[in-house]
Phi, psi and omega in degrees: 000137179291131182240147171248122183237134171246128180268163181295339177269009172095001179285144173248124184232151174217152179167187182270134177289107184271326182193159176197153171216195185294338186245335190226143171242132177250118181253126178265116180288168181290349174271359179091353180277141178268141177235120178267131179234134174288137179303326180297339181267356184264125177276312178219149176214117184222146173297141182290333182074143180079170183269151172285342181284127179299143177298148177066014181300323185276348179299131177087356178269147175282167177302320179295317179295323178294317177299317179298318179299312181291328175296319177296315182295335181280348180287156175299139181251156350280154177270125180246153180258000000 
């Protein structure tokens, strides 16, 4: 789930919650890199709400293009060439 985190030093971060325990939150950025944050350093942490997928993205795509898109999204990220 996409999270919005504000740290006590004023940074605003967003990404996918990759892991967490009582002391650490691991946020996976949209570049695929993980960032570990101590819970003690987090001021606020809230779900972003809504989907990361842009609205109307599927409008105008054929069934084959939609299948290809979802096949791509199911692959491990990030995809490098």
